[in-house]
Backbone bond lengths (Angstrom), bond angles and torsions (degrees), N, CA, C in turn:
res aa  C-N    CA-C-N  psi(-1)  N-CA   C-N-CA  omega(-1)  CA-C   N-CA-C  phi
1 M - - - 1.461 - - 1.538 108.75 -
2 R 1.330 116.26 132.65 1.475 119.81 -179.75 1.514 110.54 -78.89
3 R 1.318 113.66 141.68 1.464 119.25 172.65 1.500 108.02 -68.46
4 R 1.328 116.66 148.83 1.460 122.72 -178.51 1.528 112.33 -56.61
5 H 1.328 117.62 -38.43 1.457 121.67 -173.31 1.544 112.35 -102.21
6 E 1.315 118.51 12.15 1.457 121.17 -176.08 1.519 111.47 -57.55
7 K 1.321 118.23 -44.24 1.461 120.03 -178.88 1.530 111.07 -66.28
8 S 1.312 118.99 -43.75 1.461 120.65 179.23 1.545 111.39 -69.16
9 D 1.340 116.40 -33.70 1.473 118.63 176.22 1.534 110.67 -61.31
10 G 1.335 117.90 -41.49 1.450 121.69 176.50 1.512 112.29 -62.76
11 L 1.327 117.15 -39.56 1.454 121.56 178.98 1.536 110.92 -66.83
12 L 1.317 116.61 -39.78 1.463 120.77 176.35 1.545 110.22 -60.92
13 E 1.313 116.07 -44.33 1.481 119.51 179.71 1.535 110.39 -64.06
14 E 1.356 116.67 -41.36 1.478 119.62 179.03 1.527 110.19 -64.23
15 F 1.337 117.29 -40.27 1.456 122.10 177.67 1.520 110.57 -58.48
16 R 1.305 116.28 -47.53 1.463 120.01 -178.94 1.517 112.48 -66.58
17 R 1.333 117.49 -43.23 1.470 121.01 178.44 1.529 110.95 -64.01
18 G 1.349 116.07 -36.63 1.465 120.17 -176.28 1.520 113.34 -91.99
19 H 1.351 117.33 10.67 1.474 122.26 179.55 1.528 110.69 52.28
20 G 1.335 114.45 47.10 1.475 120.16 175.38 1.510 115.52 98.56
21 H 1.329 116.89 -1.45 1.461 120.55 -179.66 1.516 109.78 -112.83
22 V 1.317 116.24 138.12 1.472 121.95 177.12 1.537 107.65 -132.42
23 G 1.312 115.40 166.20 1.464 121.56 179.35 1.503 110.89 -107.57
24 G 1.315 114.38 -160.10 1.476 120.79 178.91 1.514 111.06 65.75
25 P 1.338 115.58 -145.32 1.475 119.02 -176.71 1.527 114.21 -65.86
26 F 1.356 116.36 -14.31 1.450 119.62 -178.69 1.519 112.01 -99.77
27 E 1.313 118.75 3.46 1.444 121.69 178.73 1.530 110.96 -59.56
28 G 1.340 115.96 127.42 1.459 120.93 179.15 1.536 113.68 84.51
29 V 1.323 118.04 -2.19 1.440 121.66 178.82 1.533 109.11 -90.26
30 D 1.327 116.33 134.81 1.474 119.95 176.01 1.535 107.31 -71.17
31 L 1.334 115.14 115.54 1.463 121.05 -180.00 1.521 110.11 -122.25
32 M 1.316 114.80 150.47 1.453 120.24 174.15 1.516 107.97 -134.00
33 L 1.313 115.68 158.43 1.437 121.09 167.19 1.522 106.09 -95.95
34 L 1.303 115.36 120.86 1.459 122.83 -179.25 1.519 107.24 -107.44
35 S 1.304 116.62 115.97 1.465 120.93 179.03 1.513 109.28 -105.71
36 T 1.327 115.10 127.42 1.475 122.31 -179.51 1.520 109.16 -126.15
37 T 1.294 116.22 166.90 1.463 121.83 172.70 1.515 106.08 -93.83
38 S 1.343 116.36 119.33 1.466 120.63 -176.73 1.523 111.93 -58.82
39 H 1.326 114.84 129.91 1.461 119.62 177.78 1.530 111.24 -72.34
40 R 1.307 117.34 -13.66 1.471 121.77 -179.25 1.521 113.42 -85.68
41 N 1.369 115.36 -43.73 1.458 118.29 -172.59 1.537 115.02 -132.95
42 G 1.338 117.52 0.19 1.440 121.91 179.19 1.517 115.10 76.61
43 R 1.328 118.03 3.27 1.467 121.63 178.80 1.523 111.17 -84.07
44 L 1.330 114.75 156.36 1.455 119.97 175.58 1.523 109.44 -69.27
45 A 1.333 116.23 131.47 1.465 121.57 177.67 1.536 107.71 -125.47
46 T 1.323 116.30 133.34 1.457 121.52 -178.65 1.522 110.39 -114.73
47 H 1.311 115.00 134.12 1.468 121.53 -175.29 1.527 108.26 -131.67
48 I 1.326 117.26 143.79 1.435 120.63 175.53 1.542 107.60 -95.00
49 V 1.351 114.85 126.49 1.466 120.43 -168.78 1.506 110.33 -135.63
50 P 1.336 118.60 130.37 1.477 119.71 171.94 1.532 110.50 -73.00
51 Y 1.321 117.00 150.59 1.467 119.89 -176.55 1.520 110.14 -145.88
52 V 1.325 114.39 165.30 1.445 122.32 172.13 1.521 106.41 -123.02
53 P 1.344 118.49 122.76 1.477 118.70 177.87 1.519 108.69 -65.42
54 H 1.320 115.14 137.20 1.474 121.60 174.74 1.502 107.30 -154.83
55 E 1.305 116.81 113.48 1.459 121.88 -176.38 1.524 111.21 -56.39
56 P 1.329 116.06 134.56 1.440 127.09 11.88 1.524 113.66 -95.63
57 G 1.321 119.63 19.80 1.460 120.30 -177.04 1.513 112.02 -155.47
58 F 1.325 115.38 -126.33 1.460 122.64 -171.71 1.528 110.76 -143.15
59 D 1.329 115.94 141.41 1.465 121.39 174.07 1.505 108.94 -101.53
60 V 1.314 116.93 137.31 1.458 122.95 176.50 1.522 108.03 -135.77
61 A 1.342 114.56 145.12 1.469 120.18 177.12 1.513 107.70 -98.36
62 A 1.329 116.52 129.22 1.469 121.31 178.24 1.518 107.78 -83.48
63 A 1.334 115.49 73.04 1.468 122.20 -172.79 1.525 112.05 -124.51
64 Q 1.290 114.16 138.82 1.452 122.50 163.28 1.522 102.96 -119.97
65 V 1.332 114.60 83.12 1.453 120.94 -172.61 1.528 109.67 -52.55
66 G 1.325 113.54 129.04 1.457 120.37 179.50 1.526 114.92 93.64
67 S 1.327 117.01 -16.02 1.460 118.09 -177.01 1.515 112.91 -96.62
68 G 1.351 117.06 -24.26 1.450 119.94 -177.36 1.528 113.36 75.92
69 K 1.353 115.65 5.80 1.458 119.69 178.56 1.528 110.22 -116.56
70 V 1.319 115.11 159.91 1.486 119.12 173.73 1.519 107.67 -88.02
71 P 1.321 117.28 151.84 1.450 120.47 179.19 1.519 111.62 -71.50
72 D 1.343 114.66 161.65 1.466 120.35 179.91 1.526 112.49 -58.45
73 W 1.344 116.41 -37.41 1.454 118.25 -176.69 1.514 111.62 -62.33
74 Y 1.349 117.96 -29.14 1.460 119.93 177.52 1.534 110.05 -67.54
75 Q 1.326 116.46 -44.13 1.469 119.58 177.31 1.531 110.46 -60.22
76 D 1.367 115.56 -38.92 1.459 120.68 179.34 1.527 111.25 -59.58
77 L 1.337 117.28 -48.25 1.462 118.08 -173.56 1.524 112.81 -76.84
78 L 1.336 117.07 -13.28 1.480 117.87 171.52 1.510 111.00 -69.29
79 V 1.338 115.88 -27.21 1.468 121.92 179.32 1.514 110.29 -87.29
80 N 1.364 116.52 -39.99 1.456 121.12 -177.24 1.523 107.49 -137.90
81 H 1.308 118.51 111.30 1.458 123.29 -174.45 1.525 113.17 -76.99
82 A 1.323 117.37 -12.71 1.474 120.06 179.74 1.518 109.70 -80.04
83 V 1.338 115.88 126.55 1.467 121.14 -179.12 1.516 109.39 -133.67
84 H 1.322 115.46 168.69 1.470 121.47 174.91 1.521 105.96 -121.19
85 V 1.338 116.00 136.28 1.462 122.36 -177.73 1.528 107.49 -120.52
86 D 1.340 115.27 131.92 1.438 123.99 175.14 1.517 108.07 -118.69
87 L 1.325 116.01 115.58 1.453 121.08 -177.57 1.543 111.40 -98.47
88 G 1.327 115.96 9.83 1.458 120.97 179.33 1.483 112.56 96.58
89 T 1.300 118.04 -45.31 1.464 121.56 179.37 1.518 111.23 -112.88
90 S 1.327 117.98 -10.00 1.456 121.32 177.64 1.511 109.48 -149.08
91 Q 1.307 114.64 151.32 1.451 121.92 179.09 1.535 108.19 -125.07
92 L 1.331 114.90 147.53 1.462 118.31 177.54 1.527 110.42 -156.10
93 R 1.314 113.38 158.45 1.463 119.53 173.32 1.535 106.00 -90.73
94 A 1.326 113.89 149.00 1.469 118.95 -179.68 1.510 109.86 -145.94
95 I 1.327 114.19 162.76 1.458 122.64 173.72 1.528 106.52 -110.12
96 A 1.312 116.67 133.02 1.474 121.84 179.96 1.511 109.55 -92.87
97 W 1.328 114.70 128.85 1.450 121.62 -179.12 1.512 108.82 -123.51
98 V 1.338 118.51 117.44 1.455 121.70 178.58 1.509 108.46 -78.41
99 L 1.323 116.09 125.09 1.440 121.28 -174.56 1.540 111.71 -86.91
100 S 1.344 114.11 152.95 1.471 120.58 177.30 1.521 108.63 -146.91
101 G 1.324 116.06 169.00 1.471 120.42 173.83 1.524 112.29 62.24
102 D 1.353 114.72 -140.85 1.455 120.19 -178.36 1.532 112.81 -63.50
103 E 1.323 116.95 -35.94 1.473 119.21 177.64 1.526 110.71 -60.25
104 Y 1.344 115.72 -42.51 1.462 120.75 177.53 1.515 110.36 -61.06
105 S 1.328 117.34 -48.35 1.470 121.63 -177.57 1.520 111.80 -58.57
106 R 1.325 117.00 -45.65 1.460 120.07 179.86 1.533 111.33 -65.62
107 A 1.312 117.62 -43.77 1.442 121.19 179.31 1.522 111.39 -65.89
108 W 1.328 117.07 -39.30 1.473 121.83 179.16 1.540 109.11 -61.27
109 R 1.317 117.82 -43.34 1.474 121.45 178.08 1.519 110.61 -60.09
110 R 1.335 117.60 -43.90 1.457 121.19 179.02 1.539 110.89 -61.12
111 L 1.329 115.22 -44.18 1.488 119.91 -178.63 1.516 111.99 -66.59
112 V 1.333 117.46 -43.08 1.457 120.52 179.56 1.532 111.39 -66.32
113 E 1.300 114.97 -36.09 1.486 119.37 177.15 1.513 110.96 -60.56
114 R 1.348 115.88 -42.27 1.470 120.56 -179.78 1.544 112.36 -81.20
115 F 1.328 117.52 -34.29 1.464 122.46 -176.24 1.532 108.58 -126.48
116 P 1.322 118.49 80.14 1.463 122.41 -174.51 1.521 115.55 -57.09
117 T 1.358 117.10 -24.93 1.471 119.42 -179.97 1.542 110.79 -62.92
118 L 1.328 118.13 -22.88 1.450 120.75 177.82 1.535 110.98 -62.90
119 A 1.317 116.15 -32.86 1.478 120.95 -178.09 1.522 110.50 -61.39
120 G 1.318 117.36 -30.05 1.443 120.05 -179.08 1.511 114.83 -88.36
121 A 1.332 117.48 -0.43 1.440 121.61 -179.88 1.515 109.89 -64.99
122 S 1.309 116.20 133.86 1.464 118.54 -177.96 1.533 111.40 -104.86
123 G 1.291 113.64 173.67 1.480 118.97 179.61 1.506 112.41 92.61
124 A 1.319 114.42 -157.18 1.482 119.84 -178.47 1.501 110.30 -67.02
125 A 1.307 114.67 163.86 1.468 121.28 178.73 1.520 109.46 -55.61
126 I 1.323 115.97 137.94 1.452 121.85 179.20 1.529 107.63 -83.07
127 P 1.327 118.67 125.52 1.456 120.51 178.62 1.545 110.68 -61.02
128 V 1.310 115.30 145.55 1.468 122.75 174.16 1.513 107.86 -119.74
129 V 1.345 114.41 134.87 1.432 121.01 -177.53 1.541 108.61 -121.14
130 H 1.330 114.50 135.81 1.478 119.94 173.27 1.519 106.09 -105.20
131 L 1.337 114.99 127.88 1.449 121.21 177.18 1.500 109.45 -100.68
132 I 1.322 115.51 117.50 1.466 121.59 -176.13 1.503 108.76 -106.79
133 P 1.354 117.29 120.72 1.476 119.48 178.56 1.523 111.02 -55.52
134 S 1.328 115.19 137.36 1.457 120.11 174.91 1.520 109.21 -116.03
135 F 1.278 116.75 138.91 1.459 120.61 -174.04 1.528 112.47 -115.05
136 G 1.327 114.11 21.27 1.463 117.36 -179.04 1.469 114.26 -111.36
């Protein structure tokens, strides 16, 4: 029987071995490792997440396309906004900011332009998070 996270565990290993680059359907996609503190048990949880660079940080969509649910990492950062980002060649601490209003609309357009499958996502609006590097 396969472990639930076996496929994502392999992708995480490939990301680390490739210094931020992976193959297959994610080849050429900007990916990061986003580490959050689990809202369920307080443990560190690492997730591989596509992103769009946008100064002063990165935009990410809290989407599990096709499921209609938000990913666990989104629930985590609602409880604790401090996250760790690994871009393969550099690591940084960041603060997660959930976007709304005009900021949300602009970020959503950037994300859909880069990841067109998001446009077909159904259900409620998909949250968008801006990760702002913190230097403290």
